[in-house]
C-alpha positions in Angstrom: 68.8 74.7 160.8 67.9 73.7 157.3 65.0 75.7 155.9 62.7 73.7 153.6 61.4 75.9 150.7 58.2 74.8 149.0 56.6 76.5 146.0 52.9 77.3 146.5 50.9 79.7 144.3 47.3 79.3 145.4 47.2 75.9 147.1 44.7 74.3 144.8 46.6 71.6 143.1 47.3 68.2 144.6 51.0 68.9 144.8 50.4 72.3 146.5 47.9 70.7 148.9 50.6 68.3 150.0 53.0 71.2 150.5 50.4 73.0 152.6 49.8 69.8 154.7 53.5 69.6 155.5 53.5 73.2 156.5 50.3 72.7 158.7 52.0 69.7 160.3 55.1 71.8 161.0 53.0 74.5 162.7 51.2 71.9 164.9 54.6 70.5 165.8 55.8 73.8 167.2 57.7 74.7 164.0 57.8 78.0 162.2 56.5 78.5 158.6 56.8 81.7 156.5 53.8 82.1 154.2 52.3 84.7 151.9 49.3 86.9 152.7 47.6 89.7 150.8 49.6 92.3 152.8 53.2 91.0 153.5 54.7 87.6 154.2 54.0 86.3 157.7 56.1 84.1 160.0 53.6 81.6 161.6 53.6 79.4 164.6 50.9 77.8 166.8 49.2 80.6 168.7 48.3 78.1 171.5 52.0 77.3 172.0 54.0 79.7 174.2 57.3 78.1 173.0 56.4 78.6 169.4 55.9 82.3 170.1 59.3 82.4 171.8 60.8 80.8 168.6 59.2 83.6 166.5 60.8 86.3 168.6 64.2 84.6 168.5 64.1 84.0 164.7 63.2 87.6 164.0 65.3 89.2 166.8 62.1 90.8 167.9 61.5 92.4 171.4 59.2 90.1 173.3 56.9 93.0 174.4 55.9 93.6 170.7 52.6 91.7 170.2 52.0 89.1 167.5 48.9 88.9 165.3 46.7 85.8 165.6 45.4 84.7 162.2 42.2 82.7 161.8 40.5 81.0 158.9 36.8 81.7 159.6 35.0 84.7 161.3 33.3 82.3 163.7 36.6 81.4 165.3 37.1 84.9 166.7 34.8 84.2 169.7 37.0 81.3 170.7 40.1 83.5 171.2 38.8 86.9 172.3 35.8 88.6 173.7 33.8 90.2 170.9 31.0 92.8 170.8 28.5 94.1 168.3 31.0 96.6 166.8 33.7 93.9 166.2 31.1 91.7 164.6 30.1 94.6 162.3 33.7 95.3 161.3 34.4 91.6 160.6 31.3 91.4 158.4 32.4 94.5 156.4 36.2 93.8 156.1 36.9 90.1 156.6 38.6 88.2 155.0 41.0 91.1 154.4 43.8 93.4 155.6 42.3 94.4 159.0 43.5 93.4 162.5 41.3 94.0 165.5 42.5 94.5 169.1 40.1 92.9 171.6 40.3 91.4 175.1 41.9 87.9 174.9 40.6 84.7 176.2 42.9 82.5 178.4 43.6 80.1 175.7 46.0 82.6 174.0 49.2 82.7 176.0 50.7 86.0 177.2 53.9 85.4 175.2 51.8 85.8 172.0 50.3 89.1 173.2 53.4 90.7 174.6 52.0 90.3 178.1 48.9 92.3 177.3 45.3 91.2 178.2 44.3 92.0 174.6 44.9 90.0 171.4 45.4 91.2 167.8 43.3 89.0 165.5 42.9 88.9 161.7 41.4 86.8 159.0 43.6 87.0 155.8 42.1 86.8 152.3 45.1 85.3 150.6 44.2 81.7 149.5 47.5 80.2 150.6 47.3 81.8 154.0 43.7 80.9 154.5 44.1 77.3 153.5 47.2 76.9 155.6 45.5 78.1 158.8 42.4 75.9 158.1 44.6 72.8 157.6 46.7 73.6 160.7 43.5 73.5 162.8 44.9 76.0 165.2 45.1 79.8 165.2 48.4 81.0 163.7 50.5 83.7 165.5 52.4 85.5 162.7 54.3 88.8 162.5 55.9 89.8 159.3 58.5 87.3 158.1 61.6 89.5 158.2 64.4 90.3 160.7 63.1 92.8 163.2 63.3 96.4 162.1 63.9 95.7 158.4 61.5 96.4 155.6 58.7 93.9 155.6 58.9 91.1 153.0 56.6 91.2 150.0 58.3 88.4 148.0 59.5 84.9 148.9 63.1 86.1 148.0 62.9 88.7 150.8 62.0 86.0 153.3 64.9 83.8 152.2 67.3 86.7 152.5 66.2 87.4 156.1 65.3 84.0 157.6 66.8 81.1 155.7 68.5 78.9 158.3 66.5 80.4 161.1 63.1 78.9 160.5 61.7 75.5 159.5 59.9 76.2 156.2 59.1 78.8 153.7 56.0 78.6 151.4 57.2 80.5 148.4 54.2 82.1 146.8 53.4 85.0 144.6 54.4 88.6 145.5 52.0 90.1 148.0 49.1 92.1 146.4 48.9 95.0 148.8 52.5 95.4 150.0 52.0 97.0 153.5 50.9 95.4 156.7 47.3 95.2 157.8 45.4 98.0 159.4 45.3 97.6 163.2 42.4 99.0 165.1 41.5 98.9 168.8 37.8 98.2 169.2 35.9 99.6 172.2 32.2 99.4 172.7 31.2 102.1 170.3 34.5 103.5 169.0 37.6 102.4 167.1 41.1 103.8 167.2 43.5 103.2 164.3 46.9 102.1 165.7 48.5 101.2 162.4 47.0 102.4 159.1 46.7 100.0 156.2 44.5 99.1 153.2 41.3 99.2 155.3 41.5 103.0 155.4 40.3 105.5 157.9 38.0 106.8 155.3 36.4 103.3 154.8 36.0 102.9 158.6 34.4 106.3 158.9 32.1 105.6 156.0 30.9 102.5 157.8 30.7 103.8 161.3 30.5 107.6 161.1 33.1 110.3 161.5 32.8 110.6 165.3 33.4 106.9 166.0 36.8 106.6 164.4 40.0 108.2 165.6 43.7 107.9 164.7 46.3 107.4 167.4 48.9 110.1 167.4 51.5 107.3 167.2 50.7 106.9 163.5 52.1 110.3 162.6 54.3 111.2 165.6 57.6 109.9 167.1 57.2 107.9 170.3 59.2 109.3 173.3 59.4 107.9 176.8 58.5 104.4 178.1 55.2 102.8 177.2 53.8 99.4 176.4 52.8 99.0 172.8 49.1 98.2 172.2 49.8 97.0 168.7 52.5 95.5 166.5 54.7 98.1 165.1 54.0 100.9 167.6 57.1 101.1 169.8 60.2 100.2 167.9 61.9 101.5 164.8 60.4 99.5 161.9 60.6 99.0 158.2 64.1 100.5 157.9 66.7 99.7 155.2 70.4 99.7 156.1 70.9 103.4 155.0 69.2 106.2 157.0 66.0 107.6 155.4 65.2 111.3 155.2 61.7 112.4 154.2 61.4 115.6 152.1 58.2 117.6 152.6 57.4 120.9 151.0 56.5 122.7 147.8 56.9 120.5 144.7 59.5 122.5 142.8 61.6 123.1 145.9 61.7 119.4 146.7 62.6 118.4 143.1 65.3 121.1 143.1 66.8 119.7 146.3 66.8 116.2 144.8 68.5 117.4 141.6 71.4 118.6 143.8 71.6 115.1 145.4 71.4 113.2 142.1 75.2 113.3 141.4 76.1 112.2 144.9 77.2 108.6 144.7 76.1 108.0 148.3 72.6 109.3 147.8 69.6 107.1 147.0 66.4 108.8 145.7 62.9 107.5 146.2 60.6 109.4 143.9 57.4 109.4 141.9 57.1 108.2 138.4 56.5 111.8 137.3 60.0 112.7 138.6 61.9 110.3 136.5 62.4 112.6 133.5 64.4 115.0 135.8 65.8 112.6 138.4 66.5 109.4 136.6 69.8 107.8 137.7 71.4 104.5 138.9 70.4 105.2 142.5 66.9 106.5 141.7 63.9 104.3 142.4 60.2 105.1 141.8 57.5 103.8 144.1 54.6 104.8 141.8 52.7 107.9 140.5 52.1 110.8 142.8 48.4 110.2 143.0 48.5 106.4 143.1 48.9 105.4 146.8 48.0 101.8 146.0 51.0 101.5 143.7 53.2 103.3 146.3 52.1 100.8 149.0 52.7 97.8 146.6 56.3 99.0 145.8 57.5 100.7 149.0 59.2 97.8 150.7 60.5 96.4 147.4 62.2 99.7 146.8 63.6 100.0 150.4 65.1 96.5 150.1 66.5 97.4 146.6 68.4 100.2 148.2 70.0 97.7 150.5 71.6 96.0 147.4 73.3 99.4 146.5 76.3 99.2 148.9 77.4 102.8 148.0 74.1 104.4 149.2 74.6 106.0 152.6 71.3 108.1 152.8 67.9 107.6 151.1 66.0 110.8 150.3 62.3 110.1 149.9 59.3 111.9 148.6 56.6 112.3 151.3 53.3 110.7 150.2 49.8 112.2 150.7 48.2 111.1 154.0 44.9 110.0 152.4 43.5 106.6 152.0 46.2 103.9 152.0 48.7 106.8 151.5 48.5 107.3 155.3 49.9 103.8 155.6 52.7 104.6 153.1 53.5 107.8 155.0 53.5 105.9 158.3 55.9 103.2 157.1 58.3 105.7 155.6 58.2 108.0 158.7 58.9 105.0 160.9 61.8 103.9 158.6 63.2 107.4 158.9 62.7 107.6 162.6 60.4 110.6 161.8 63.3 112.6 160.5 61.6 115.0 158.0 63.2 117.8 156.2 60.5 120.5 155.6 61.0 123.2 153.0 
């Protein structure tokens, strides 16, 4: 398959409007289009079309019981595709457009192939102008997981998408690097309570500030390894995700002890080091990458997947040793992605 690549920065010019129209036509015609969002690049198909969903799973090599997220262009569209309640309306008003996905009971118009066979649907309204304009022009809800091969680090640049999916999908809208860098927060919404299934830029702290401490909980799957058979309620819950080619080992413990351990690994030609900016004076090297300052989780989120993919280009690296971020704010999302990439293999000092 030939993949058409079209450059689109914000979709405002006449030329970019034409590119977006081609992409919207492609989605309506059961094709697949990769496009930028504020979180990561998504791989979109018509959410009404069961065959388009099957194409998404095939292009990614994604298990078909792993639900897709349905993207919409206006808050009012939510009622067409799922059963809402006062709490979901309050959350939408507070955080949409933006990096929050809600899990709600689905309406019959959304096929089971989109929801992994569940009777709920994951729904989100992105804030990125390209994504928003594309969905609006398509005139249909857009089912879209991240635009990468299943299990690999999510794509935050158009180059990442090309690397993974060129020749496997119809079109790539090559936009700017994604602003946030980790996937949306996914929350299950009950009548008076929400459960965070995947942390993101809409943080637990922000949810608790809006709703109160006792109305927000975090599923243990966020910080613990899954064992046994179960059906995932949300994208990214069941399977190993976000992983570079080399195994990842998280290092957790007292600051000086962790740095001393990394110093011993620095001369090893098969060791990649993922560290903080503050570590570079002592740990700089050809296979050392920084994902931001120790107390800057936003920078860590923005750079994480870029760094993990950068290690893939270092053919000699056989193990990646990574600093463990703080589990506060969006730092919980960074921790979750690194822990999933590592299969929850954590070396504690």
